[in-house]
C-alpha positions as a printed Julia matrix, in Angstrom:
230×3 Matrix{Float64}:
   8.37   -9.79   13.44
   7.38   -8.69   16.92
   4.51  -10.67   18.39
   2.25   -7.69   18.83
   2.65   -6.67   15.28
   2.12  -10.21   14.13
  -1.17  -10.08   16.03
  -2.12   -6.77   14.48
  -1.32   -8.03   10.92
  -3.37  -11.18   11.6
  -6.41   -9.0    12.22
  -6.59   -9.89   15.98
  -6.61   -6.33   17.08
  -4.73   -3.02   16.75
  -1.06   -2.89   17.92
  -1.68   -1.54   21.11
  -4.51   -3.74   21.99
  -2.64   -6.68   20.84
   0.02   -5.71   23.49
  -2.59   -5.87   26.11
  -3.89   -9.21   24.98
  -0.27  -10.51   25.28
   0.4    -9.06   28.67
  -2.72  -10.78   30.05
  -1.12  -14.31   28.99
  -3.79  -15.05   26.49
  -1.28  -15.75   23.65
   0.75  -18.92   23.13
   3.71  -19.44   20.79
   4.4   -23.02   20.03
   2.33  -23.96   23.08
   4.08  -21.73   25.36
   2.36  -18.76   27.0
   4.19  -15.52   25.97
   3.8   -12.24   27.89
   6.51  -10.23   25.92
   4.9    -8.39   22.91
   8.26   -7.82   21.46
   8.93  -11.64   21.13
  10.05  -12.38   17.55
   7.74  -14.68   15.55
   7.07  -15.67   12.03
   5.12  -17.88    9.76
   6.77  -21.1    10.98
   5.5   -20.48   14.64
   2.08  -21.72   15.86
   0.66  -18.47   17.44
  -2.83  -18.59   19.12
  -5.02  -16.34   21.01
  -7.33  -18.21   23.59
  -6.44  -21.32   21.73
  -7.33  -20.07   18.15
  -4.57  -20.05   15.61
  -3.45  -16.76   14.1
  -2.17  -16.66   10.66
   0.21  -14.13    9.43
  -1.52  -11.71    6.93
  -0.35  -12.38    3.23
   1.88   -9.65    1.92
   0.53   -7.51   -0.63
   1.99   -4.64   -2.99
  -0.19   -2.18   -4.93
   0.42    0.42   -7.38
  -1.65    3.51   -7.03
  -2.02    6.5    -9.52
  -2.45    9.13   -6.77
  -4.67   12.2    -7.53
  -3.84   15.77   -6.63
  -5.2    16.49   -3.15
  -4.86   12.94   -1.83
  -2.36   12.67    1.07
   0.25    9.87    1.17
  -0.77    8.45    4.71
  -2.68    5.39    6.02
  -5.04    7.65    7.84
  -5.78   11.35    7.44
  -6.87   13.43   10.64
  -8.38   16.1     8.52
 -10.88   16.18    5.74
  -8.63   15.29    2.91
  -8.83   11.57    1.56
  -6.07    9.21    2.14
  -4.39    7.17   -0.29
  -5.23    3.81    1.36
  -9.02    4.53    0.46
  -8.17    4.14   -3.18
  -7.3     0.36   -2.68
  -9.94   -2.27   -2.3
  -8.13   -4.61    0.12
  -8.67   -5.87    3.7
  -4.95   -5.74    4.33
  -3.4    -3.02    6.56
  -1.55   -1.26    3.78
   0.81    1.52    4.4
   2.36    3.93    1.62
   6.07    3.23    0.64
   7.5     6.7     1.0
   5.34    9.47   -0.01
   4.14   12.07   -2.54
   3.02   15.7    -1.6
  -0.59   16.16   -1.61
  -0.26   18.59   -4.44
   1.8    15.92   -6.55
   0.33   13.11   -8.58
   1.37    9.57   -9.91
   2.79    6.39   -8.87
   2.75    5.49   -5.23
   3.38    1.85   -3.92
   1.44    0.52   -0.77
   2.13   -2.5     0.97
   1.91   -4.56    4.38
   5.46   -5.82    3.69
   7.55   -3.64    6.04
  10.91   -5.11    5.18
  10.42   -4.49    1.59
   9.02   -0.93    2.23
  12.01   -0.14    4.16
  14.57   -1.17    1.53
  12.77    0.49   -1.13
  13.01    3.82    0.84
  16.42    3.53    2.55
  18.96    5.82    0.88
  21.6     3.01    0.91
  19.77    1.09   -1.79
  19.36    4.14   -4.05
  16.06    2.85   -5.75
  15.58    5.33   -8.54
  12.11    7.33   -8.97
  11.4     9.03  -12.06
   9.24   12.22  -12.21
   7.59   14.46  -14.98
   7.66   18.15  -14.07
   5.75   20.8   -15.88
   7.56   24.16  -15.38
   6.47   27.6   -15.01
   8.65   28.81  -17.97
  10.93   27.38  -20.6
  14.12   25.88  -19.11
  17.5    26.4   -20.77
  20.03   23.78  -21.69
  22.53   25.25  -19.15
  20.02   24.78  -16.46
  19.44   21.1   -17.5
  23.07   20.58  -17.2
  23.16   22.03  -13.58
  20.48   19.62  -12.68
  22.23   16.76  -14.04
  25.49   17.7   -12.23
  24.0    18.34   -8.92
  23.06   21.4    -7.11
  23.82   22.74   -3.73
  20.46   23.02   -1.6
  19.91   24.29    1.88
  20.27   20.54    3.36
  23.41   19.86    1.27
  24.33   19.04   -2.44
  22.15   16.81   -4.54
  23.43   13.76   -6.27
  23.89   13.85  -10.13
  20.52   13.18  -11.7
  19.51   12.01  -15.17
  17.35   14.61  -16.86
  15.8    14.71  -20.23
  13.59   17.32  -22.07
  10.06   16.18  -22.95
   9.09   19.71  -24.09
   9.7    23.57  -23.98
   8.41   23.41  -20.37
   8.42   19.76  -19.42
  11.12   17.47  -18.1
  11.78   13.93  -16.83
  14.06   13.62  -13.78
  15.39   10.53  -12.01
  16.22   10.76   -8.38
  17.8     8.29   -6.05
  17.48   10.39   -2.93
  14.38   10.86   -1.01
  14.56   14.45    0.28
  11.39   16.4     1.1
  10.09   18.36   -2.0
  13.38   17.79   -3.9
  12.42   18.11   -7.45
  10.6    21.44   -6.77
  13.46   22.82   -4.76
  15.94   21.82   -7.54
  14.01   23.68  -10.12
  13.75   26.65   -7.88
  17.63   26.53   -7.48
  17.96   27.18  -11.3
  15.36   29.99  -11.36
  12.42   28.11  -12.46
   9.2    26.61  -10.63
   7.37   23.33  -10.85
   3.63   23.88  -11.76
   2.77   20.19  -12.03
   4.68   17.08  -10.75
   3.94   13.58  -11.46
   6.0    10.38  -10.33
   5.87    8.11  -13.52
   8.53    5.5   -12.33
   9.62    3.72   -9.17
  12.48    1.25   -9.5
  11.65   -1.1   -12.35
   7.91   -0.09  -12.37
   6.31    2.61  -14.51
   3.07    4.25  -14.13
   1.86    3.17  -17.54
  -1.86    3.35  -18.43
  -3.0     3.12  -14.89
  -5.88    5.81  -14.56
  -5.59    8.58  -12.07
  -7.31    7.38   -8.83
  -7.08    3.67   -9.73
  -4.96    0.96   -8.13
  -3.73   -2.56   -9.33
  -2.09   -5.26   -7.16
   1.39   -6.22   -8.41
   2.31   -9.62   -9.64
   4.71  -11.87   -8.03
   7.09  -11.21  -10.91
   6.76   -7.35  -10.35
   7.46   -7.82   -6.66
  10.48   -9.85   -7.28
  11.73   -7.06   -9.54
  11.24   -4.6    -6.79
  13.19   -6.66   -4.3
  15.94   -7.14   -6.94
  15.97   -3.49   -7.3
  16.56   -2.96   -3.66
  19.37   -5.32   -2.98
């Protein structure tokens, strides 16, 4: 991890302010003054600011049931609430990927940048399951088209498992991360999504987590996430 980021995660200052602190020669790594904010450091290094040790922030992963109208950002410049406000933690948490403001369901927050990158990188194809309520009943032929892949304006979609939950409700599993993909796929078969909820992320399921609530994942659950992204 870069030194400035290490200091920010350790609660010393913001990333930009941490860079200024480093440039002033106030930071030592293993007893040596370091003025390069990009210097790589980790938990095994003795990092100090003005002689006071800085500890790496413990990593956390949280599951949130995001309500409609809440945005998937660490901070929201407008009036809408940000998803990080739903988590009671002093850690600097960031969303893993995103859900549109008008979508609900399972969203992960973490301060583990490496894990977040692996969970969202297309190479690892971590599956995400969605339940979609539709404007009108969907025909079996349209379900087969969704399963086989569709041509969208940004290229063809990969085949996707789809199962019918009701006359106007389906569950679909995607391993891609395109913008508003479920909605665009349903529009491509002549339908429209009127309600979208993410119910699964890799091995995790939303389960009984109430809307607007959050829970911290166990070490075992985090290990399963790491396994799913390898």
